[in-house]
One Martini backbone bead per residue (centre of mass of N, CA, C, O) as a GRO file, in nm:
protein
  389
    1MET     BB    1  14.674  -6.424  10.200
    2ALA     BB    2  14.519  -6.516  10.474
    3ALA     BB    3  14.539  -6.534  10.792
    4ALA     BB    4  14.491  -6.774  11.057
    5ALA     BB    5  14.284  -6.680  11.275
    6ALA     BB    6  14.178  -6.747  11.623
    7THR     BB    7  13.872  -6.677  11.524
    8ALA     BB    8  13.532  -6.600  11.554
    9LEU     BB    9  13.230  -6.543  11.471
   10THR     BB   10  12.986  -6.302  11.599
   11ILE     BB   11  12.796  -6.355  11.364
   12PRO     BB   12  12.543  -6.509  11.260
   13LEU     BB   13  12.521  -6.811  11.054
   14VAL     BB   14  12.269  -6.820  10.792
   15VAL     BB   15  12.106  -7.072  10.583
   16GLY     BB   16  11.914  -7.190  10.352
   17HIS     BB   17  11.789  -7.424  10.183
   18ALA     BB   18  11.813  -7.485   9.851
   19ASP     BB   19  11.492  -7.599   9.830
   20ALA     BB   20  11.368  -7.368   9.956
   21ALA     BB   21  11.124  -7.130   9.920
   22THR     BB   22  11.199  -7.023  10.208
   23THR     BB   23  11.346  -6.800  10.461
   24SER     BB   24  11.310  -6.763  10.810
   25ALA     BB   25  11.572  -6.663  10.874
   26THR     BB   26  11.775  -6.427  11.032
   27VAL     BB   27  12.007  -6.162  10.953
   28LYS     BB   28  12.303  -5.987  10.990
   29ALA     BB   29  12.454  -5.721  10.869
   30ALA     BB   30  12.742  -5.658  10.719
   31PRO     BB   31  12.981  -5.480  10.638
   32ALA     BB   32  13.087  -5.407  10.322
   33ALA     BB   33  13.422  -5.403  10.408
   34THR     BB   34  13.463  -5.676  10.507
   35SER     BB   35  13.730  -5.880  10.630
   36TYR     BB   36  13.826  -6.221  10.608
   37THR     BB   37  13.924  -6.501  10.760
   38ALA     BB   38  13.981  -6.828  10.755
   39ALA     BB   39  13.869  -6.891  11.040
   40GLN     BB   40  13.596  -6.752  11.008
   41VAL     BB   41  13.493  -6.909  10.761
   42LEU     BB   42  13.520  -7.195  10.877
   43ALA     BB   43  13.324  -7.147  11.110
   44GLY     BB   44  13.080  -7.091  10.925
   45ILE     BB   45  13.075  -7.360  10.779
   46GLN     BB   46  13.032  -7.535  11.031
   47GLN     BB   47  12.764  -7.394  11.120
   48ASN     BB   48  12.621  -7.455  10.818
   49SER     BB   49  12.658  -7.778  10.852
   50THR     BB   50  12.348  -7.883  10.812
   51ALA     BB   51  12.068  -8.059  10.753
   52ALA     BB   52  11.919  -7.818  10.607
   53ASN     BB   53  12.193  -7.787  10.398
   54LYS     BB   54  12.177  -8.049  10.262
   55VAL     BB   55  12.216  -8.194   9.939
   56ASN     BB   56  12.242  -8.483   9.994
   57THR     BB   57  12.065  -8.809  10.032
   58LYS     BB   58  12.338  -8.955   9.985
   59PRO     BB   59  12.629  -9.069  10.075
   60HIS     BB   60  12.948  -9.025  10.062
   61ILE     BB   61  13.307  -9.095  10.004
   62ASN     BB   62  13.596  -9.136  10.158
   63THR     BB   63  13.876  -9.213   9.994
   64MET     BB   64  14.059  -9.292  10.246
   65THR     BB   65  13.816  -9.432  10.457
   66HIS     BB   66  13.494  -9.463  10.372
   67ALA     BB   67  13.351  -9.248  10.492
   68ASP     BB   68  13.116  -9.032  10.538
   69VAL     BB   69  12.991  -8.771  10.309
   70ASN     BB   70  12.885  -8.429  10.303
   71VAL     BB   71  12.688  -8.174  10.138
   72PHE     BB   72  12.683  -7.808  10.156
   73GLN     BB   73  12.483  -7.513  10.159
   74VAL     BB   74  12.618  -7.208  10.297
   75ALA     BB   75  12.555  -7.049  10.029
   76PRO     BB   76  12.493  -6.902   9.754
   77GLY     BB   77  12.662  -7.120   9.537
   78ILE     BB   78  12.795  -7.273   9.798
   79TYR     BB   79  13.000  -7.570   9.845
   80THR     BB   80  13.054  -7.819  10.107
   81TYR     BB   81  13.329  -8.025  10.245
   82SER     BB   82  13.457  -8.297  10.455
   83SER     BB   83  13.784  -8.464  10.451
   84GLY     BB   84  14.013  -8.609  10.299
   85MET     BB   85  14.336  -8.676  10.116
   86ALA     BB   86  14.397  -8.767   9.802
   87ILE     BB   87  14.635  -8.835   9.541
   88ASP     BB   88  14.666  -8.666   9.230
   89THR     BB   89  14.887  -8.742   8.933
   90ASP     BB   90  14.757  -8.637   8.696
   91GLY     BB   91  14.880  -8.553   8.373
   92SER     BB   92  15.146  -8.369   8.225
   93ASP     BB   93  15.298  -8.464   8.462
   94PRO     BB   94  15.531  -8.651   8.577
   95ASP     BB   95  15.502  -8.978   8.757
   96PRO     BB   96  15.565  -9.266   8.962
   97ASP     BB   97  15.287  -9.343   8.970
   98PRO     BB   98  15.124  -9.629   8.857
   99ASP     BB   99  14.835  -9.454   8.820
  100HIS     BB  100  14.925  -9.272   8.611
  101GLN     BB  101  14.784  -9.018   8.399
  102GLY     BB  102  14.801  -8.798   8.110
  103GLU     BB  103  14.505  -8.710   8.193
  104THR     BB  104  14.246  -8.470   8.221
  105THR     BB  105  13.934  -8.367   8.207
  106TRP     BB  106  14.059  -8.093   8.237
  107GLU     BB  107  14.181  -7.793   8.091
  108ASP     BB  108  14.348  -7.556   7.978
  109SER     BB  109  14.336  -7.272   7.772
  110ASN     BB  110  14.531  -7.457   7.561
  111GLY     BB  111  14.442  -7.776   7.585
  112GLN     BB  112  14.590  -7.885   7.837
  113ALA     BB  113  14.677  -8.085   8.057
  114LEU     BB  114  14.697  -8.096   8.372
  115GLY     BB  115  14.934  -8.032   8.635
  116ALA     BB  116  14.980  -8.174   8.944
  117HIS     BB  117  15.257  -7.999   9.011
  118LYS     BB  118  15.116  -7.700   8.935
  119VAL     BB  119  14.804  -7.762   8.999
  120PRO     BB  120  14.541  -7.689   9.219
  121PHE     BB  121  14.332  -7.969   9.233
  122TYR     BB  122  14.012  -8.113   9.218
  123VAL     BB  123  13.772  -8.389   9.279
  124LEU     BB  124  13.494  -8.532   9.102
  125GLY     BB  125  13.232  -8.674   8.993
  126ASP     BB  126  13.148  -8.772   8.663
  127ASP     BB  127  12.866  -8.872   8.773
  128CYS     BB  128  12.563  -9.025   8.836
  129TRP     BB  129  12.545  -9.309   9.006
  130ASP     BB  130  12.211  -9.337   9.000
  131ARG     BB  131  12.072  -9.234   8.740
  132LYS     BB  132  11.942  -8.950   8.843
  133THR     BB  133  11.672  -8.691   8.845
  134PRO     BB  134  11.788  -8.591   9.080
  135CYS     BB  135  12.071  -8.637   9.248
  136PRO     BB  136  12.146  -8.792   9.551
  137HIS     BB  137  12.405  -8.676   9.473
  138PHE     BB  138  12.661  -8.473   9.419
  139TYR     BB  139  12.624  -8.294   9.104
  140PHE     BB  140  12.779  -8.049   8.940
  141LYS     BB  141  12.574  -7.996   8.693
  142GLU     BB  142  12.332  -7.916   8.905
  143HIS     BB  143  12.535  -7.651   9.026
  144GLY     BB  144  12.697  -7.462   8.816
  145MET     BB  145  12.938  -7.652   8.715
  146SER     BB  146  13.282  -7.662   8.596
  147GLY     BB  147  13.564  -7.630   8.468
  148ARG     BB  148  13.774  -7.457   8.684
  149GLN     BB  149  13.641  -7.436   8.952
  150PHE     BB  150  13.641  -7.262   9.226
  151ALA     BB  151  13.826  -7.313   9.548
  152LEU     BB  152  13.842  -7.358   9.881
  153MET     BB  153  14.123  -7.480  10.092
  154PHE     BB  154  14.130  -7.643  10.407
  155TYR     BB  155  14.423  -7.677  10.645
  156ASN     BB  156  14.572  -7.638  10.932
  157GLY     BB  157  14.532  -7.303  10.900
  158LYS     BB  158  14.492  -7.318  10.591
  159VAL     BB  159  14.462  -7.147  10.263
  160ILE     BB  160  14.350  -7.217   9.927
  161GLY     BB  161  14.349  -7.222   9.588
  162SER     BB  162  14.128  -7.397   9.356
  163ILE     BB  163  14.046  -7.644   9.100
  164PHE     BB  164  13.857  -7.807   8.870
  165GLY     BB  165  14.033  -8.097   8.711
  166ASP     BB  166  13.892  -8.377   8.795
  167THR     BB  167  13.759  -8.716   8.772
  168GLN     BB  168  13.559  -8.976   8.908
  169THR     BB  169  13.461  -9.245   8.802
  170ALA     BB  170  13.257  -9.379   8.596
  171ASN     BB  171  13.014  -9.611   8.535
  172GLY     BB  172  13.179  -9.747   8.284
  173GLN     BB  173  13.418  -9.818   8.508
  174ASP     BB  174  13.417 -10.132   8.639
  175THR     BB  175  13.735 -10.193   8.720
  176SER     BB  176  13.731 -10.000   8.939
  177ASP     BB  177  13.771  -9.915   9.286
  178ASN     BB  178  13.620  -9.671   9.210
  179ASP     BB  179  13.385  -9.387   9.242
  180SER     BB  180  13.152  -9.113   9.201
  181ARG     BB  181  13.107  -9.087   9.529
  182GLU     BB  182  13.377  -8.975   9.573
  183LEU     BB  183  13.568  -8.780   9.817
  184GLY     BB  184  13.904  -8.635   9.845
  185GLU     BB  185  14.067  -8.533   9.585
  186ALA     BB  186  14.405  -8.417   9.500
  187SER     BB  187  14.673  -8.261   9.412
  188VAL     BB  188  14.999  -8.225   9.461
  189LYS     BB  189  14.995  -7.913   9.489
  190ALA     BB  190  14.781  -7.892   9.706
  191ALA     BB  191  14.934  -8.052   9.921
  192GLN     BB  192  15.186  -7.874   9.935
  193LEU     BB  193  15.041  -7.606  10.020
  194LEU     BB  194  14.916  -7.764  10.293
  195GLY     BB  195  15.123  -7.988  10.411
  196ILE     BB  196  15.080  -8.256  10.251
  197PRO     BB  197  15.147  -8.551  10.160
  198SER     BB  198  15.228  -8.597   9.789
  199SER     BB  199  15.214  -8.887   9.737
  200GLY     BB  200  15.053  -9.127   9.535
  201THR     BB  201  15.123  -9.379   9.748
  202THR     BB  202  15.181  -9.227  10.062
  203GLY     BB  203  14.989  -9.002  10.075
  204GLY     BB  204  14.799  -8.795  10.262
  205VAL     BB  205  14.476  -8.767  10.440
  206ASP     BB  206  14.200  -8.862  10.635
  207ASN     BB  207  14.148  -8.559  10.750
  208GLY     BB  208  14.062  -8.193  10.765
  209VAL     BB  209  13.934  -8.123  10.487
  210THR     BB  210  13.807  -7.820  10.330
  211LEU     BB  211  13.558  -7.748  10.080
  212ALA     BB  212  13.483  -7.447   9.874
  213MET     BB  213  13.246  -7.414   9.620
  214PHE     BB  214  13.217  -7.200   9.329
  215SER     BB  215  12.967  -7.114   9.139
  216GLY     BB  216  12.981  -7.023   8.822
  217PRO     BB  217  13.135  -6.842   8.565
  218SER     BB  218  13.289  -6.624   8.753
  219TRP     BB  219  13.457  -6.893   8.893
  220VAL     BB  220  13.630  -6.937   8.647
  221VAL     BB  221  13.957  -7.039   8.577
  222ASN     BB  222  14.209  -6.895   8.391
  223GLY     BB  223  14.474  -7.061   8.207
  224THR     BB  224  14.780  -7.206   8.262
  225ASN     BB  225  15.010  -7.412   8.397
  226ALA     BB  226  15.189  -7.153   8.469
  227ASN     BB  227  14.918  -6.965   8.610
  228LEU     BB  228  14.683  -7.102   8.773
  229ASN     BB  229  14.787  -7.079   9.059
  230ALA     BB  230  14.807  -6.770   9.073
  231ASN     BB  231  14.507  -6.717   8.998
  232ALA     BB  232  14.386  -6.867   9.243
  233GLN     BB  233  14.533  -6.708   9.474
  234ALA     BB  234  14.412  -6.422   9.389
  235LEU     BB  235  14.106  -6.522   9.501
  236VAL     BB  236  14.099  -6.577   9.808
  237GLN     BB  237  14.003  -6.313   9.947
  238LYS     BB  238  13.749  -6.276   9.783
  239ALA     BB  239  13.623  -6.545   9.874
  240LEU     BB  240  13.618  -6.494  10.175
  241ASP     BB  241  13.441  -6.236  10.157
  242THR     BB  242  13.203  -6.359  10.007
  243LEU     BB  243  13.133  -6.584  10.212
  244GLY     BB  244  13.121  -6.423  10.472
  245SER     BB  245  12.902  -6.221  10.374
  246SER     BB  246  12.683  -6.424  10.287
  247MET     BB  247  12.646  -6.551  10.575
  248ASN     BB  248  12.582  -6.241  10.696
  249GLY     BB  249  12.418  -6.056  10.469
  250GLY     BB  250  12.621  -5.910  10.302
  251THR     BB  251  12.866  -5.716  10.118
  252PRO     BB  252  13.122  -5.757   9.930
  253PRO     BB  253  13.410  -5.659   9.843
  254THR     BB  254  13.564  -5.517   9.526
  255ASP     BB  255  13.787  -5.289   9.637
  256PRO     BB  256  13.974  -5.477   9.713
  257PRO     BB  257  13.997  -5.719   9.506
  258THR     BB  258  14.081  -5.858   9.196
  259ASP     BB  259  14.080  -6.009   8.920
  260PRO     BB  260  14.253  -6.204   8.740
  261PRO     BB  261  14.401  -6.259   8.469
  262THR     BB  262  14.325  -6.371   8.158
  263ASP     BB  263  14.404  -6.687   7.952
  264PRO     BB  264  14.218  -6.591   7.784
  265PRO     BB  265  13.959  -6.416   7.752
  266THR     BB  266  13.594  -6.462   7.844
  267GLY     BB  267  13.404  -6.250   7.837
  268GLY     BB  268  13.048  -6.290   7.912
  269ASN     BB  269  12.953  -6.584   7.948
  270LYS     BB  270  12.783  -6.687   7.708
  271SER     BB  271  12.508  -6.890   7.617
  272TYR     BB  272  12.482  -7.140   7.341
  273GLU     BB  273  12.259  -7.331   7.205
  274ALA     BB  274  12.265  -7.575   6.968
  275GLU     BB  275  11.948  -7.586   6.901
  276ALA     BB  276  11.968  -7.262   6.807
  277SER     BB  277  12.099  -7.323   6.561
  278VAL     BB  278  12.200  -7.355   6.233
  279LEU     BB  279  12.095  -7.616   6.024
  280ALA     BB  280  12.272  -7.869   5.818
  281GLY     BB  281  12.311  -8.175   5.644
  282GLY     BB  282  12.150  -8.359   5.892
  283THR     BB  283  12.136  -8.216   6.141
  284THR     BB  284  12.011  -8.295   6.472
  285ILE     BB  285  11.769  -8.299   6.726
  286THR     BB  286  11.819  -8.435   7.058
  287SER     BB  287  11.784  -8.593   7.336
  288CYS     BB  288  11.930  -8.483   7.674
  289ALA     BB  289  11.944  -8.520   8.010
  290HIS     BB  290  12.263  -8.397   8.051
  291CYS     BB  291  12.189  -8.142   7.905
  292SER     BB  292  12.160  -7.837   7.814
  293GLY     BB  293  11.813  -7.816   7.776
  294GLY     BB  294  11.781  -8.139   7.690
  295LYS     BB  295  11.983  -8.102   7.433
  296LYS     BB  296  12.120  -8.203   7.106
  297LEU     BB  297  12.357  -8.274   6.853
  298SER     BB  298  12.325  -8.476   6.569
  299TYR     BB  299  12.491  -8.543   6.284
  300LEU     BB  300  12.762  -8.414   6.292
  301GLY     BB  301  12.891  -8.407   6.005
  302SER     BB  302  12.921  -8.534   5.700
  303GLY     BB  303  12.789  -8.231   5.619
  304GLY     BB  304  12.707  -8.145   5.890
  305THR     BB  305  12.576  -7.839   6.043
  306ALA     BB  306  12.658  -7.556   6.275
  307THR     BB  307  12.527  -7.216   6.331
  308PHE     BB  308  12.642  -6.932   6.509
  309ASN     BB  309  12.476  -6.646   6.556
  310ASN     BB  310  12.530  -6.366   6.731
  311VAL     BB  311  12.820  -6.352   6.868
  312ALA     BB  312  12.874  -6.132   7.128
  313GLU     BB  313  13.110  -5.853   7.151
  314ALA     BB  314  13.261  -5.558   7.257
  315ALA     BB  315  13.552  -5.676   7.179
  316ALA     BB  316  13.834  -5.736   7.033
  317GLY     BB  317  13.976  -6.078   7.037
  318SER     BB  318  14.085  -6.324   7.256
  319TYR     BB  319  13.892  -6.624   7.321
  320THR     BB  320  13.707  -6.839   7.530
  321MET     BB  321  13.562  -7.145   7.416
  322SER     BB  322  13.313  -7.347   7.551
  323VAL     BB  323  13.267  -7.695   7.474
  324SER     BB  324  12.988  -7.901   7.476
  325PHE     BB  325  13.021  -8.267   7.470
  326MET     BB  326  13.008  -8.575   7.267
  327SER     BB  327  13.239  -8.882   7.217
  328VAL     BB  328  13.154  -9.182   7.179
  329GLY     BB  329  13.434  -9.420   7.176
  330GLN     BB  330  13.571  -9.160   7.024
  331SER     BB  331  13.755  -8.953   6.864
  332ARG     BB  332  13.693  -8.618   6.733
  333SER     BB  333  13.639  -8.378   6.475
  334ALA     BB  334  13.634  -8.015   6.406
  335VAL     BB  335  13.534  -7.743   6.221
  336VAL     BB  336  13.614  -7.411   6.318
  337THR     BB  337  13.429  -7.124   6.210
  338VAL     BB  338  13.546  -6.781   6.225
  339ASN     BB  339  13.464  -6.558   6.019
  340GLY     BB  340  13.601  -6.771   5.789
  341VAL     BB  341  13.797  -6.911   6.000
  342ASN     BB  342  13.990  -7.200   6.029
  343GLN     BB  343  13.975  -7.482   6.271
  344THR     BB  344  14.103  -7.780   6.402
  345VAL     BB  345  13.932  -7.988   6.643
  346SER     BB  346  13.997  -8.201   6.909
  347PHE     BB  347  13.793  -8.466   7.053
  348PRO     BB  348  13.757  -8.659   7.303
  349ALA     BB  349  13.664  -8.930   7.444
  350THR     BB  350  13.361  -9.058   7.577
  351PRO     BB  351  13.198  -9.297   7.776
  352ASP     BB  352  12.892  -9.171   7.749
  353TYR     BB  353  12.546  -9.047   7.741
  354ASN     BB  354  12.596  -8.914   8.052
  355THR     BB  355  12.853  -8.748   7.933
  356VAL     BB  356  12.961  -8.418   7.961
  357VAL     BB  357  13.207  -8.232   7.792
  358THR     BB  358  13.474  -7.986   7.816
  359LYS     BB  359  13.616  -7.756   7.569
  360ASP     BB  360  13.875  -7.536   7.503
  361VAL     BB  361  13.868  -7.256   7.269
  362THR     BB  362  14.050  -7.044   7.073
  363VAL     BB  363  13.919  -6.723   6.967
  364GLN     BB  364  13.862  -6.480   6.711
  365LEU     BB  365  13.707  -6.173   6.780
  366LYS     BB  366  13.477  -5.929   6.718
  367ALA     BB  367  13.313  -5.657   6.728
  368GLY     BB  368  13.015  -5.782   6.791
  369ASN     BB  369  12.908  -5.994   6.557
  370ASN     BB  370  12.936  -6.353   6.530
  371THR     BB  371  13.047  -6.649   6.341
  372ILE     BB  372  12.991  -7.002   6.430
  373LYS     BB  373  13.116  -7.305   6.284
  374PHE     BB  374  13.027  -7.653   6.256
  375SER     BB  375  13.235  -7.917   6.110
  376ASN     BB  376  13.274  -8.214   5.874
  377PRO     BB  377  13.329  -8.328   5.553
  378SER     BB  378  13.454  -8.653   5.623
  379ALA     BB  379  13.326  -8.675   5.923
  380GLY     BB  380  13.239  -8.724   6.231
  381ALA     BB  381  13.118  -8.541   6.491
  382PRO     BB  382  13.036  -8.429   6.769
  383ASN     BB  383  12.822  -8.389   7.002
  384LEU     BB  384  12.619  -8.097   7.072
  385ASP     BB  385  12.528  -7.866   7.327
  386ARG     BB  386  12.734  -7.606   7.377
  387ILE     BB  387  12.832  -7.260   7.410
  388VAL     BB  388  13.089  -7.055   7.579
  389VAL     BB  389  13.191  -6.684   7.575
   0.00000   0.00000   0.00000
């Protein structure tokens, strides 16, 4: 982890607006091997958090104070905001917080709920509050983000690595005092690492926390509750160098550092749309505004099947397959058959047809092309959006 030196960047940091067709500003290229400190990168984030780079058109809400919060694209694929920190105690770790829930939206690579006392995770809105596309608020699915997406978290001269672990109240949860426009909640472990009071009832801080979220499948952190924290911290310097170099127009160093080991390996992170699979037994393709590609599979299960052919990997081994799905109203299961070997996978209930959820499944793949089939001979299976291996 880089020390937080009290220095500022001497090279101007400029980035064009995410939606701009061209970028008129010029930047000076930084040397390829430049290594950046937390203070330098935070100074660049603050310099680039301008109206021209703002992503949301309606303000978000600081969970702690209800003040306005805005999200900025400070470099290609990297989104930042500054707010307070409220403490999320949810997940597999027990906690005395009366609002504690035993599940988190995203799970570890073994399919277990994240532990708020073990994993430094942050929280984003579960859906688009406005029910519009594009969303007037920052909605993670519109920006190449998914579960366990890496982020740098800055506070009071410190920086840590964290992952996207839980979501804030969807539109369907009308009884909650919270809503999906809120930003600024993170886990007990994140607060502890940053020196913020970590109690779910009395902890948190009103302001001063900055989050820099890295989009794209290469920044998804894999691992279990036992090692996700270590894997996230191993990416901190690489992320600082990537963001610092991107804002300066240079190329980040690649060696060192290297990516942490994955558990299990993630393969090439190739996406396979469900509507492109081979369908049988009544499974149909239906429209889905919030799904990848705008479509999903309905009537899967009860004899209906979907088969993904030619799922290619370079080497044999154990891989993480991320399944995007909907299971509105109740949990459902599917038989996942990989090269003739079956495993039954349980998919939790999802709140509505605007919410696509991802579940990680460990699969054994061979070198070359693989066949992955989804079915349920006796009951309905979830609606299927896509798989990523």
